[in-house]
N, C-alpha and C positions, 0 to 999 in steps of 0.2 A: 207373779207375785205381784202384789199392788201396793208396798210398802211404800209410804210417804203419799199414796193418792188419796183426794177425796172424791168420794161420791155421795152424789144426793139422789135419794131413793125418795120417788114418791109413791104412797099408797094408798091404793083409791077403793071405792066401797064394793068389790063384788066378794061372795064366798073366798076366792080364793085369797084374799086380803092374809088370814093368817099364814100362808104360805113365806107369805113376806119377814117371817121369823128365821125360816130357813134360812132365806137370800142374807140376810143380815147375819147370821154367822157364819155360814160360807166368808162371803167378803171380810167380817171382821177376825175371826176366828182363824181360820185356813189362810187367807191369800193377807193379812195385815192391813187390810184398807181404813181410812175413817168413813164411818155413813154417819149423815145427818139427813133423819127423818124428816118429811112434810107427809100428813096425812091429811088427807080432805073430812070432812064431817062426816057424810056418809061411811068413809072406813070406819068409825067409831060406831058403827052397828056390828062391826063383825070382830073387830080385835081393837085392844086399851093402848092407850099411850103411855101406860105405865110399862108394859110387855116391851114393847118398841125403846120405851127409854134403856131398859136395862138390857136391853141386848147388844141395843146400839153405843151406850156408855156414852150418851150426849140427847141434849135438850130435844124433844119431839117438837115440831110448829107444827100447828094447827090453823091458827088464828091469825089472821094479816092485821088487824086492830089489836089486838093482845099487847101489852106495855109487854116489852123483848125483857127477858131474863139479864142481860148486857145490852147498852145502848147501841144502835147499830139502826142502818134500815135493812131492816131483816132480810126481805127478799132478794133486796140488789149485794147483801153480804153473801149470802147463800149461794147466790147465779155465779159470781165471781169468783168462790172457793172452790164449786165444782171443777173436776178432771173430766168428771162424767155425769149426768145426769140421766138416770135408770128409772122407769114407772112399769111397777111391779109389783100385783096386777094394773096392768092398764085396761079401764072401762072403753065403753062405746061412747061413753058419756063425755070422759074427758079428753077423748082423740077429737070427738066432734067440738069440742068446746076450742082446745087448741089450732085446730086445722080451720077452725073460722075466726084464729084470732080473739077469742071473747076469753078475758084474763080477769075473771069474777070471786079467784080465791087465793089464800096463797100459793097454791101447786101451779096453777094456768101461770099466776102474774111471774113466777121465778122463773117457769119455763122461758114464758117471753121476755126476759131480762139476763139470761142465759146465751156464753157463744160458747160452752162445753157442748160436747155431742150429746145430744138427746137419744134415749133408746127405751123405746116401749117392747113392753111385753105384755101381750094382749089376753084377754082370761074373759069369755062371758058364753053366752046361749050361741048354738051353732047358729040360730036363725039369725043373731045379730050379726055375727062374724060374716056370714057372706049377704046382710043387706045389702044392696047396691048403694045408700046413702052413707053405712060405713066404708064400703069398700073405696067411695070415690073418698072420703075424707083421708084413710090410710094412704090411698094414691097420692094425694096433695101433699100429706105431709112427709112423705119419699122423695116427691119433686124437691123438696123444701131440704132436702139434706139428713133428715130424721130416720132415725134406723129404726127396725124392728126385727122382734123373734119370734119367729111363728109359732101360734100354739099349736097345740098337738089334738089328734082325735085321740076320745074318751069318753068316760062314761061323766056327764056332765050333772050339776048340782039338779036339775026336774030329774034325772034317772033314767036319761035317755044317753044313746051315745053319739056325737059329734064333734066337729072339729070349734073348738073354743077352750080345750085345757092349759093352763100355764103351762110355758116350757118347763123343763125341769132345774131343777138349781143350779147341777152341774153345767146344763147349759148355757144358762143365763150368766153365769159367772165366769166358764170359759168366752163366751161373748166379750164382755168387759175387760178381761183379761187379754185377749189380742187387739181390742181397741186401744187402750190406755197403758197396760199394763209396761213394768219396769221389765224391758228384755234385756 
């Protein structure tokens, strides 16, 4: 159970973004966590803010420079509030940016500001996942203590089969419970 735990969920711009709805439901409804969502601009191509807000029951953060709903330095307050920072789905783009210290949007800036454990659940094309540059970025983040939930082999968005399918909702939830759950 995750009662009393705060999870910041970063949703990035890949086709698997719709699966964030199932992750939120599992964390909020089944495990009783509080979930704050940060979505990237690219995520808006695949899923709506309203959907994520409705399921999480919290304001969704999208823009670094938008007037906040309540006064605070939003990326700092979310970074401090987090017991865990989960990025699911995590694209090669966001992993590469974070691995190289690029903080140019709300998600990457908040990750750079948090002291909570950061967990990536990658989802991408198999050629991207096995690209040596991506593998180097992932290894670099692991060296710094960032955590990864391995993707599965499955049918990917382009119709072919390969490794890059987002881990299951239960695997992601179990990982978070093992990491920060109320024991």
